[in-house]
N, C-alpha and C positions, 0 to 999 in steps of 0.2 A: 415693823413693817413686813407686811406677809409677802409670799414667794413671788404672786403677780404685780404686786408693787416691784421687788426686787428685778425683778424680769422688766418690768417697764422700764423703769429706771436704764437698767444696761442697755437696753434697747433703743433707748433716745440719747443715751450716750454717745451710743454706738456711732447713730445715722447726724449727731452733729459733730463727732470727727470726719465724718465721711463727707459732709455737706464743707467743713471747713478746708478740705483737705483740695477738694473740686475750686473753692473761692480762692484759695494760695492759686492753684493754676491760673485761671480768671486773671487774678492780679498780677501774674509776671510782668507784664508789659504796663503795668502801675494802670491800666483803666479797663472799664468791660464793657465791652462794646453791647449797641443792642443784642443783634446773637447771642453774644454768651450772658446775659443779662436775662433774656426768654428763659435757655435754657437752664439759668440760675433758678430762677423764678420757678419755674414748672418741678424742679429738681426740689427744690423746696417745700414746695406742697408735699410732692410724693412721699417725703423722709420725713414729713408733719414736725418740719423746724417752725417753730410759732415768729408771726412778725417782730416784735422784740429779738429773739434769737438771732432772728435773719441779719437785724441793724446791727449786734453785739458780731456778728462773727463776720458781717461786712468793716466793720469798723478794725478789729483784730483778729484775723482766720488765723492765727497760730496760736489761741488763746486753748482749743482744743485740739488735744493731739490726736496722730493717727493712731487707731485701732484695728489694727491689723487681721481682719477674718480668719477663723481655724478652716473651714471649708476653702479647697482651691478654687472650686465652682463659685465661691462670693466674691473671690481677691478677684476673680474676670468679670466678674461681674460692675465692680467698683471701675476696673481699669476700661471696661466700654464707659461706663460714665465720663473719667476723666479725658480718654482717649478723645468721646467727643465734642468737649468744651475747647478741648485744644484746636480741634477740626474747624468747630466752629469761627475760629479767629481767619482761617484762609489766607493768613503770613504767618506759618510754623516758624517759630524763631526758635534759634539755639538755647536762649533760655527756657523758651516753654519746652521742649523735648527734655532739655536736663532737668526739668521740676519731676517730668511725668517720669523721668526714669527715677529719679530720688524717691519721689512715692508710691511708686511699683516696688521700688525694695523695701520701702517702709512698711507695704500693704502686703509683704511675706513671697515676691516673685525672689527668684535665684539671681544674685548680684552677677553670676557669669552669664547668665544669656539673657536681662532686661533691655538688653539693646538692638536682641533679634526678637522680643517680644514687644517693646514698646512700637519699634520698627512696622510690626505684621498689623499689630493694632491702629495703628495708623492708618494704613494701608485700607485695611476692612472696615474702619469708619469712614472712609476716602469714599469706596464704594456701597455706604447705606446698608451694611447686612443690617440684618434682625438681629436680636442677643443670642438667640439657638444657633445661627452659625455661626457668630461670634465666639462662642463659647467654646464648638466645636473645633475651629479652624485654629484657637490659642490652644486648645488643649493637645493640638496635634503638633505641638512647635517641641513640646517636654515630652514626646515620646519616639 
């Protein structure tokens, strides 16, 4: 296997793990709303998830592990995607917020301030801020 094949393989595995974690959040209320479905569909294209992988992950989102990003900014980008899928529902239940905290810890956020990070992330997504603003604001929480 060449170096580039190894990189591509790791990249695809990371994307499947990220997509799987978003599907888990979407399914916390045991159904995917039309708004969530539209977001998940768009994200699947962006993450280069094949139709077969898409169906496989929808059937068993626990199949792929959460792969925490090494860089803090990449963690924030994943949190942005996750917070958007939670917000799309418009009726955030305790179960979804709890799942968002768990996945936030899984992708590498500090358990001691995850509640504050998730709370701020949801407020920022509600305000419909762009990714750059989201990153800046979340980074300010830890400074």
